[in-house]
A tleap script that builds the chain and sets N, CA, C and O, in Angstrom:
source leaprc.protein.ff14SB
mol = sequence {
  NMET LYS SER THR GLU LEU ILE LYS MET LEU
  VAL ASN THR GLY TRP THR LEU GLU ARG ILE
  LYS GLY SER HIE HIE GLN PHE SER HIE PRO
  ASP PHE SER TYR LEU ILE THR VAL PRO HIE
  PRO ARG LYS ASP LEU LYS LYS GLY THR LEU
  MET GLN ILE LEU LYS ASP ALA LYS LEU CLYS
}
set mol.1.N position { 0.844 -1.171 0.000 }
set mol.1.CA position { 0.000 0.000 0.000 }
set mol.1.C position { 0.892 1.237 0.000 }
set mol.1.O position { 1.905 1.284 0.698 }
set mol.2.N position { 0.513 2.216 -0.773 }
set mol.2.CA position { 1.258 3.470 -0.838 }
set mol.2.C position { 0.888 4.343 0.359 }
set mol.2.O position { -0.197 4.216 0.925 }
set mol.3.N position { 1.800 5.223 0.730 }
set mol.3.CA position { 1.545 6.093 1.876 }
set mol.3.C position { 0.377 7.043 1.614 }
set mol.3.O position { -0.347 7.400 2.544 }
set mol.4.N position { 0.185 7.456 0.361 }
set mol.4.CA position { -0.953 8.345 0.071 }
set mol.4.C position { -2.276 7.627 0.302 }
set mol.4.O position { -3.234 8.238 0.775 }
set mol.5.N position { -2.342 6.334 -0.027 }
set mol.5.CA position { -3.564 5.564 0.211 }
set mol.5.C position { -3.827 5.415 1.706 }
set mol.5.O position { -4.971 5.517 2.149 }
set mol.6.N position { -2.777 5.175 2.481 }
set mol.6.CA position { -2.912 5.043 3.924 }
set mol.6.C position { -3.361 6.360 4.547 }
set mol.6.O position { -4.218 6.368 5.431 }
set mol.7.N position { -2.792 7.463 4.096 }
set mol.7.CA position { -3.170 8.776 4.623 }
set mol.7.C position { -4.643 9.062 4.339 }
set mol.7.O position { -5.345 9.576 5.210 }
set mol.8.N position { -5.122 8.738 3.137 }
set mol.8.CA position { -6.543 8.920 2.816 }
set mol.8.C position { -7.418 8.081 3.733 }
set mol.8.O position { -8.470 8.538 4.179 }
set mol.9.N position { -6.989 6.852 4.019 }
set mol.9.CA position { -7.741 5.965 4.902 }
set mol.9.C position { -7.815 6.542 6.316 }
set mol.9.O position { -8.870 6.514 6.949 }
set mol.10.N position { -6.694 7.062 6.804 }
set mol.10.CA position { -6.668 7.649 8.145 }
set mol.10.C position { -7.585 8.868 8.227 }
set mol.10.O position { -8.350 9.009 9.182 }
set mol.11.N position { -7.510 9.743 7.231 }
set mol.11.CA position { -8.334 10.959 7.220 }
set mol.11.C position { -9.821 10.600 7.165 }
set mol.11.O position { -10.641 11.236 7.826 }
set mol.12.N position { -10.163 9.584 6.377 }
set mol.12.CA position { -11.566 9.170 6.257 }
set mol.12.C position { -12.115 8.552 7.537 }
set mol.12.O position { -13.332 8.477 7.710 }
set mol.13.N position { -11.239 8.108 8.438 }
set mol.13.CA position { -11.698 7.516 9.692 }
set mol.13.C position { -11.516 8.465 10.881 }
set mol.13.O position { -11.571 8.032 12.032 }
set mol.14.N position { -11.304 9.740 10.610 }
set mol.14.CA position { -11.298 10.737 11.677 }
set mol.14.C position { -9.937 11.219 12.136 }
set mol.14.O position { -9.872 12.063 13.030 }
set mol.15.N position { -8.866 10.735 11.578 }
set mol.15.CA position { -7.526 11.186 11.948 }
set mol.15.C position { -7.234 12.502 11.232 }
set mol.15.O position { -7.589 12.669 10.065 }
set mol.16.N position { -6.592 13.429 11.926 }
set mol.16.CA position { -6.247 14.719 11.331 }
set mol.16.C position { -4.736 14.934 11.386 }
set mol.16.O position { -4.067 14.510 12.329 }
set mol.17.N position { -4.220 15.592 10.369 }
set mol.17.CA position { -2.791 15.875 10.292 }
set mol.17.C position { -2.431 16.921 11.335 }
set mol.17.O position { -2.979 18.023 11.330 }
set mol.18.N position { -1.517 16.581 12.225 }
set mol.18.CA position { -1.073 17.505 13.271 }
set mol.18.C position { 0.171 18.268 12.851 }
set mol.18.O position { 0.236 19.490 12.984 }
set mol.19.N position { 1.155 17.540 12.343 }
set mol.19.CA position { 2.399 18.203 11.941 }
set mol.19.C position { 3.164 17.324 10.970 }
set mol.19.O position { 2.943 16.117 10.866 }
set mol.20.N position { 4.066 17.976 10.268 }
set mol.20.CA position { 4.965 17.284 9.343 }
set mol.20.C position { 6.383 17.594 9.791 }
set mol.20.O position { 6.759 18.755 9.955 }
set mol.21.N position { 7.153 16.554 9.984 }
set mol.21.CA position { 8.538 16.734 10.410 }
set mol.21.C position { 9.407 15.928 9.456 }
set mol.21.O position { 9.494 14.704 9.559 }
set mol.22.N position { 10.042 16.622 8.535 }
set mol.22.CA position { 10.837 15.938 7.526 }
set mol.22.C position { 9.925 15.159 6.591 }
set mol.22.O position { 9.028 15.728 5.968 }
set mol.23.N position { 10.159 13.855 6.495 }
set mol.23.CA position { 9.333 13.026 5.625 }
set mol.23.C position { 8.305 12.223 6.417 }
set mol.23.O position { 7.795 11.218 5.924 }
set mol.24.N position { 7.997 12.656 7.640 }
set mol.24.CA position { 7.032 11.945 8.480 }
set mol.24.C position { 5.829 12.837 8.772 }
set mol.24.O position { 5.973 13.967 9.237 }
set mol.25.N position { 4.657 12.313 8.494 }
set mol.25.CA position { 3.411 13.014 8.787 }
set mol.25.C position { 2.832 12.413 10.055 }
set mol.25.O position { 2.754 11.191 10.181 }
set mol.26.N position { 2.424 13.261 11.002 }
set mol.26.CA position { 1.878 12.780 12.265 }
set mol.26.C position { 0.407 13.159 12.365 }
set mol.26.O position { 0.026 14.308 12.144 }
set mol.27.N position { -0.413 12.160 12.703 }
set mol.27.CA position { -1.856 12.310 12.752 }
set mol.27.C position { -2.362 12.072 14.165 }
set mol.27.O position { -1.821 11.249 14.902 }
set mol.28.N position { -3.415 12.810 14.534 }
set mol.28.CA position { -4.057 12.614 15.830 }
set mol.28.C position { -5.532 12.316 15.619 }
set mol.28.O position { -6.094 12.588 14.558 }
set mol.29.N position { -6.149 11.751 16.651 }
set mol.29.CA position { -7.568 11.409 16.611 }
set mol.29.C position { -8.176 11.875 17.925 }
set mol.29.O position { -7.544 11.729 18.971 }
set mol.30.N position { -9.386 12.432 17.905 }
set mol.30.CA position { -9.984 12.939 19.146 }
set mol.30.C position { -10.252 11.851 20.189 }
set mol.30.O position { -10.367 12.165 21.374 }
set mol.31.N position { -10.352 10.596 19.787 }
set mol.31.CA position { -10.637 9.513 20.728 }
set mol.31.C position { -9.399 8.854 21.307 }
set mol.31.O position { -9.513 8.037 22.221 }
set mol.32.N position { -8.206 9.189 20.795 }
set mol.32.CA position { -6.975 8.563 21.246 }
set mol.32.C position { -5.986 9.635 21.695 }
set mol.32.O position { -6.004 10.760 21.197 }
set mol.33.N position { -5.123 9.271 22.639 }
set mol.33.CA position { -4.184 10.256 23.201 }
set mol.33.C position { -2.792 10.142 22.603 }
set mol.33.O position { -1.833 10.656 23.179 }
set mol.34.N position { -2.660 9.485 21.471 }
set mol.34.CA position { -1.349 9.307 20.867 }
set mol.34.C position { -1.391 9.705 19.393 }
set mol.34.O position { -2.459 9.901 18.812 }
set mol.35.N position { -0.204 9.817 18.807 }
set mol.35.CA position { -0.074 10.187 17.407 }
set mol.35.C position { 0.298 8.963 16.572 }
set mol.35.O position { 0.964 8.046 17.050 }
set mol.36.N position { -0.139 8.970 15.340 }
set mol.36.CA position { 0.255 7.955 14.360 }
set mol.36.C position { 1.233 8.639 13.402 }
set mol.36.O position { 0.936 9.710 12.873 }
set mol.37.N position { 2.382 8.033 13.181 }
set mol.37.CA position { 3.395 8.589 12.290 }
set mol.37.C position { 3.447 7.770 11.004 }
set mol.37.O position { 3.600 6.549 11.035 }
set mol.38.N position { 3.318 8.464 9.873 }
set mol.38.CA position { 3.344 7.811 8.563 }
set mol.38.C position { 4.508 8.381 7.765 }
set mol.38.O position { 4.565 9.589 7.538 }
set mol.39.N position { 5.442 7.525 7.334 }
set mol.39.CA position { 6.510 8.012 6.451 }
set mol.39.C position { 5.925 8.358 5.081 }
set mol.39.O position { 5.242 7.538 4.467 }
set mol.40.N position { 6.196 9.575 4.606 }
set mol.40.CA position { 5.594 10.026 3.346 }
set mol.40.C position { 6.590 10.926 2.635 }
set mol.40.O position { 7.213 11.724 3.334 }
set mol.41.N position { 6.801 10.892 1.386 }
set mol.41.CA position { 6.150 9.998 0.434 }
set mol.41.C position { 6.894 8.676 0.312 }
set mol.41.O position { 8.123 8.638 0.247 }
set mol.42.N position { 6.138 7.618 0.283 }
set mol.42.CA position { 6.677 6.275 0.073 }
set mol.42.C position { 5.816 5.585 -0.976 }
set mol.42.O position { 4.588 5.614 -0.896 }
set mol.43.N position { 6.451 4.974 -1.945 }
set mol.43.CA position { 5.683 4.248 -2.952 }
set mol.43.C position { 4.986 3.058 -2.305 }
set mol.43.O position { 3.775 2.888 -2.446 }
set mol.44.N position { 5.746 2.244 -1.604 }
set mol.44.CA position { 5.168 1.094 -0.920 }
set mol.44.C position { 5.721 1.031 0.493 }
set mol.44.O position { 6.935 1.031 0.697 }
set mol.45.N position { 4.816 0.978 1.471 }
set mol.45.CA position { 5.234 0.822 2.854 }
set mol.45.C position { 5.587 -0.639 3.089 }
set mol.45.O position { 4.970 -1.530 2.506 }
set mol.46.N position { 6.566 -0.886 3.932 }
set mol.46.CA position { 6.906 -2.257 4.279 }
set mol.46.C position { 5.727 -2.878 5.026 }
set mol.46.O position { 4.981 -2.185 5.717 }
set mol.47.N position { 5.571 -4.183 4.880 }
set mol.47.CA position { 4.417 -4.869 5.452 }
set mol.47.C position { 4.336 -4.678 6.968 }
set mol.47.O position { 3.256 -4.412 7.497 }
set mol.48.N position { 5.449 -4.808 7.665 }
set mol.48.CA position { 5.461 -4.647 9.116 }
set mol.48.C position { 5.090 -3.237 9.542 }
set mol.48.O position { 4.352 -3.055 10.510 }
set mol.49.N position { 5.592 -2.245 8.831 }
set mol.49.CA position { 5.273 -0.847 9.126 }
set mol.49.C position { 3.792 -0.587 8.912 }
set mol.49.O position { 3.137 0.033 9.749 }
set mol.50.N position { 3.269 -1.057 7.797 }
set mol.50.CA position { 1.859 -0.876 7.482 }
set mol.50.C position { 0.966 -1.537 8.527 }
set mol.50.O position { 0.004 -0.931 8.998 }
set mol.51.N position { 1.283 -2.775 8.888 }
set mol.51.CA position { 0.463 -3.502 9.862 }
set mol.51.C position { 0.474 -2.819 11.228 }
set mol.51.O position { -0.552 -2.777 11.906 }
set mol.52.N position { 1.625 -2.283 11.636 }
set mol.52.CA position { 1.703 -1.614 12.933 }
set mol.52.C position { 0.900 -0.318 12.928 }
set mol.52.O position { 0.229 -0.005 13.911 }
set mol.53.N position { 0.962 0.436 11.834 }
set mol.53.CA position { 0.181 1.673 11.736 }
set mol.53.C position { -1.309 1.356 11.772 }
set mol.53.O position { -2.067 2.032 12.466 }
set mol.54.N position { -1.735 0.336 11.034 }
set mol.54.CA position { -3.154 -0.048 11.038 }
set mol.54.C position { -3.598 -0.515 12.421 }
set mol.54.O position { -4.706 -0.202 12.856 }
set mol.55.N position { -2.745 -1.257 13.105 }
set mol.55.CA position { -3.067 -1.727 14.460 }
set mol.55.C position { -3.185 -0.542 15.419 }
set mol.55.O position { -4.130 -0.472 16.204 }
set mol.56.N position { -2.236 0.383 15.358 }
set mol.56.CA position { -2.261 1.549 16.241 }
set mol.56.C position { -3.472 2.434 15.975 }
set mol.56.O position { -4.015 3.042 16.897 }
set mol.57.N position { -3.896 2.505 14.714 }
set mol.57.CA position { -5.040 3.344 14.346 }
set mol.57.C position { -6.367 2.624 14.571 }
set mol.57.O position { -7.432 3.170 14.286 }
set mol.58.N position { -6.296 1.390 15.085 }
set mol.58.CA position { -7.495 0.577 15.344 }
set mol.58.C position { -8.272 0.299 14.066 }
set mol.58.O position { -9.502 0.238 14.084 }
set mol.59.N position { -7.562 0.131 12.961 }
set mol.59.CA position { -8.181 -0.184 11.678 }
set mol.59.C position { -8.036 -1.657 11.335 }
set mol.59.O position { -8.588 -2.119 10.336 }
set mol.60.N position { -7.302 -2.398 12.150 }
set mol.60.CA position { -7.147 -3.828 11.907 }
set mol.60.C position { -7.015 -4.557 13.207 }
set mol.60.O position { -6.874 -5.780 13.218 }
savepdb mol mol.pdb
quit
């Protein structure tokens, strides 16, 4: 999955972009007290990275 697809998925489920630091975009959600960090731009995220982001975002 590309990072742009993941970012669209996060935004559609209520995550908002808080800040960009270098090539990392950080998202927050009103129901959670932590940030999700997505490396961007990436053509394809590594499987482990993708699975951990989805788990942290409660999408899987």
